[in-house]
C-alpha positions in Angstrom: 7.0 20.3 34.6 8.2 21.4 31.2 7.8 19.5 28.0 11.2 20.5 26.9 14.0 18.0 26.8 16.5 18.1 29.7 20.1 17.3 29.3 21.3 14.6 31.7 23.9 12.8 29.7 21.3 12.1 27.0 18.2 13.9 25.9 14.9 12.7 27.4 11.5 14.0 28.0 10.5 15.0 31.5 6.9 15.5 30.7 4.3 15.8 28.0 2.2 18.9 27.7 -1.5 18.5 27.9 -1.9 20.1 24.5 0.6 17.8 22.8 -1.1 14.8 24.2 -4.6 16.0 23.2 -3.4 16.6 19.6 -2.0 13.1 19.3 -5.2 11.7 20.9 -7.3 13.5 18.3 -5.1 12.3 15.5 -5.5 8.7 16.8 -9.3 9.2 16.9 -9.4 10.5 13.4 -7.4 7.5 12.1 -9.6 5.0 13.9 -12.7 6.7 12.5 -11.3 6.8 9.0 -10.4 3.1 9.1 -13.8 2.2 10.5 -15.5 4.4 8.0 -13.7 2.7 5.1 -14.9 -0.7 6.3 -18.5 0.5 6.8 -18.5 2.1 3.4 -17.4 -1.1 1.8 -20.3 -2.9 3.5 -22.8 -0.4 2.2 -21.1 -0.7 -1.2 -21.9 -4.4 -1.4 -19.3 -6.4 0.5 -21.3 -9.1 2.2 -20.9 -12.5 3.7 -18.1 -13.1 6.3 -16.1 -10.1 5.1 -19.1 -7.8 5.5 -19.8 -9.0 9.0 -16.2 -8.6 10.0 -16.1 -5.1 8.4 -19.2 -4.1 10.5 -17.4 -5.3 13.6 -14.3 -3.4 12.6 -16.4 -0.2 12.2 -18.1 -0.7 15.6 -14.8 -1.5 17.3 -13.1 1.6 15.8 -15.9 3.8 17.0 -15.8 2.4 20.6 -12.1 2.8 20.8 -12.2 6.3 19.4 -14.7 7.3 22.0 -12.6 5.7 24.7 -9.5 7.6 23.7 -11.5 10.9 23.9 -13.2 10.3 27.3 -10.9 8.1 29.4 -8.0 9.3 31.6 -5.2 7.6 33.5 -4.7 3.9 33.3 -7.9 3.5 31.3 -6.6 5.9 28.6 -3.4 3.9 28.4 -5.4 0.7 28.0 -7.6 2.3 25.3 -4.6 3.5 23.3 -2.8 0.2 23.6 -5.9 -1.7 22.5 -6.4 0.8 19.6 -2.8 0.2 18.5 -3.3 -3.5 18.6 -6.6 -3.2 16.8 -5.1 -1.1 14.0 -2.1 -3.4 13.6 -4.4 -6.4 13.5 -6.6 -4.9 10.9 -3.6 -4.0 8.8 -2.2 -7.5 9.2 -5.5 -9.0 8.2 -5.5 -7.0 5.0 -1.9 -7.9 4.2 -2.7 -11.6 4.8 -5.8 -11.4 2.6 -3.6 -9.8 -0.1 -0.9 -12.4 0.1 -1.8 -15.9 1.4 -5.5 -15.4 2.0 -7.5 -15.1 5.2 -10.6 -17.1 6.1 -10.6 -18.2 2.4 -10.6 -14.6 1.3 -8.1 -13.5 -1.3 -7.9 -9.8 -1.8 -6.4 -8.0 -4.7 -4.7 -4.6 -4.6 -6.9 -3.3 -7.4 -10.1 -3.8 -5.3 -11.9 -0.6 -4.2 -10.1 1.3 -1.4 -7.4 -1.3 -0.8 -4.5 1.0 -1.5 -6.2 3.8 0.6 -6.8 1.4 3.4 -3.1 0.3 3.4 -2.0 3.9 3.7 -4.6 4.8 6.4 -3.8 1.8 8.5 -0.1 2.2 8.2 -0.2 5.9 9.1 -2.7 5.1 11.9 -0.4 2.5 13.3 2.4 5.1 13.5 0.2 7.7 15.1 -1.2 5.3 17.6 2.3 4.1 18.5 3.4 7.7 19.2 0.2 8.3 21.2 0.9 5.2 23.4 4.4 6.4 24.0 3.2 9.9 24.9 0.5 8.5 27.3 3.2 6.3 28.9 5.5 9.3 29.3 2.7 11.5 30.7 1.9 8.8 33.3 5.5 8.5 34.3 6.0 12.2 34.7 2.8 12.7 36.8 
């Protein structure tokens, strides 16, 4: 099947090329690893206590999900991409809550190290993972 749109009243994809899907999977992996790397860096830079423990869990979770996106196929790939999207959105939401009303008694400030960078990475990562989920779903439907 072609990855070109087909006119049937409205444009829609009939399939997703293997190469296109692989590029989006790799972009998703990169964003997960960057997000996890930022959190791990902050732990090594002195963030301790509950935030430090949660940051380590974030880094481990990001690594596990990144590996899953690379190695899994079929339904398990769909599960991995959906979980990765939820993980990224949850991490972004946690940061936004910490910046606004507080989270677990933690009140973050925008001027803290890597907070603006993290907001950008997690926002872009959310978009990339959403596209990846859509492409995996489309690839499954067309196969």
